[in-house]
C-alpha positions as a printed NumPy array, in Angstrom:
array([[ 35.402,  57.769, -59.92 ],
       [ 36.009,  56.838, -56.227],
       [ 37.008,  53.173, -56.7  ],
       [ 39.813,  53.959, -59.579],
       [ 41.397,  56.428, -56.603],
       [ 41.003,  53.838, -54.063],
       [ 43.294,  51.578, -55.956],
       [ 45.72 ,  54.135, -56.772],
       [ 46.742,  54.238, -53.173],
       [ 49.501,  51.494, -53.38 ],
       [ 51.483,  53.912, -55.908],
       [ 51.942,  57.01 , -52.932],
       [ 55.415,  57.372, -52.849],
       [ 55.734,  57.318, -48.905],
       [ 53.586,  55.035, -46.632],
       [ 52.269,  57.38 , -44.383],
       [ 50.433,  59.157, -47.174],
       [ 48.651,  55.822, -47.12 ],
       [ 46.396,  57.   , -44.609],
       [ 46.95 ,  60.142, -44.573],
       [ 45.155,  60.199, -48.224],
       [ 42.488,  57.246, -47.132],
       [ 41.244,  59.451, -44.192],
       [ 41.522,  63.015, -45.72 ],
       [ 40.686,  62.748, -48.983],
       [ 39.123,  59.273, -50.063],
       [ 36.743,  59.034, -47.233],
       [ 35.388,  62.213, -46.898],
       [ 34.031,  62.134, -50.748],
       [ 32.256,  58.673, -50.851],
       [ 29.451,  57.222, -51.534],
       [ 26.766,  57.116, -48.371],
       [ 25.631,  53.907, -49.592],
       [ 25.859,  50.712, -46.872],
       [ 28.072,  48.709, -49.06 ],
       [ 30.7  ,  51.523, -49.607],
       [ 30.721,  52.446, -46.128],
       [ 31.06 ,  49.147, -45.218],
       [ 34.056,  48.807, -48.085],
       [ 36.014,  51.423, -46.425],
       [ 35.475,  49.951, -42.971],
       [ 36.671,  47.011, -44.65 ],
       [ 40.022,  48.215, -46.603],
       [ 40.889,  50.821, -42.999],
       [ 40.574,  47.731, -40.47 ],
       [ 42.23 ,  45.913, -42.816],
       [ 45.211,  47.434, -45.234],
       [ 44.711,  50.995, -44.291],
       [ 45.437,  51.91 , -41.   ],
       [ 49.33 ,  51.719, -39.974],
       [ 48.737,  48.68 , -37.755],
       [ 46.385,  46.352, -39.515],
       [ 46.692,  43.297, -40.56 ],
       [ 47.867,  43.72 , -44.478],
       [ 49.663,  47.154, -43.242],
       [ 50.914,  50.184, -45.836],
       [ 54.596,  48.94 , -45.793],
       [ 53.115,  45.121, -47.292],
       [ 51.333,  46.485, -49.829],
       [ 52.696,  49.596, -51.339],
       [ 55.026,  49.232, -54.621],
       [ 57.644,  50.946, -53.172],
       [ 58.6  ,  47.138, -51.194],
       [ 61.157,  45.366, -51.662],
       [ 59.679,  42.248, -53.667],
       [ 58.281,  44.83 , -56.562],
       [ 61.792,  45.695, -57.399],
       [ 63.107,  42.077, -57.623],
       [ 59.547,  41.722, -59.532],
       [ 60.721,  44.565, -61.999],
       [ 64.156,  42.749, -62.311],
       [ 62.671,  38.867, -63.057],
       [ 60.411,  40.771, -65.569],
       [ 62.74 ,  42.784, -67.136],
       [ 65.637,  39.501, -67.527],
       [ 62.355,  37.782, -68.186],
       [ 61.864,  39.679, -71.689],
       [ 65.683,  39.449, -72.594],
       [ 65.331,  36.143, -73.666],
       [ 63.164,  34.501, -76.38 ],
       [ 63.684,  30.678, -76.584],
       [ 63.071,  28.962, -73.54 ],
       [ 66.028,  27.332, -73.604],
       [ 68.786,  29.88 , -74.416],
       [ 72.75 ,  29.778, -74.644],
       [ 74.916,  30.131, -71.248],
       [ 76.846,  33.539, -73.031],
       [ 73.735,  35.104, -74.444],
       [ 72.31 ,  34.505, -70.522],
       [ 75.539,  35.995, -69.166],
       [ 75.346,  38.412, -71.645],
       [ 71.86 ,  39.472, -70.52 ],
       [ 72.785,  39.806, -67.008],
       [ 75.508,  41.604, -67.43 ],
       [ 73.427,  44.34 , -69.354],
       [ 70.508,  44.615, -66.462],
       [ 73.332,  45.368, -63.904],
       [ 75.287,  47.829, -66.549],
       [ 72.302,  49.538, -66.712],
       [ 70.987,  49.227, -62.402],
       [ 67.782,  47.601, -63.327],
       [ 69.301,  44.974, -60.715]])
């Protein structure tokens, strides 16, 4: 499915590969439907192009906010109660640091 491949773009390792993959792989295999072409133009102009409004470096999986979200998710999963005691919070934080999850 072509749309599924578009949703995979954020997971490319290098942000420069996103534009190349979209232009050379996805754009060549898209449907000839007018709605799909409008959607591609919209994506390219707003998200894919290096100098677009929201360039790939802002939304790709290699951005800095995703590392923070990863830490936050792992840290939150360490707790089973809404009001954990302080020694348990400290211990969970140490475990995250020891495992290089930060």
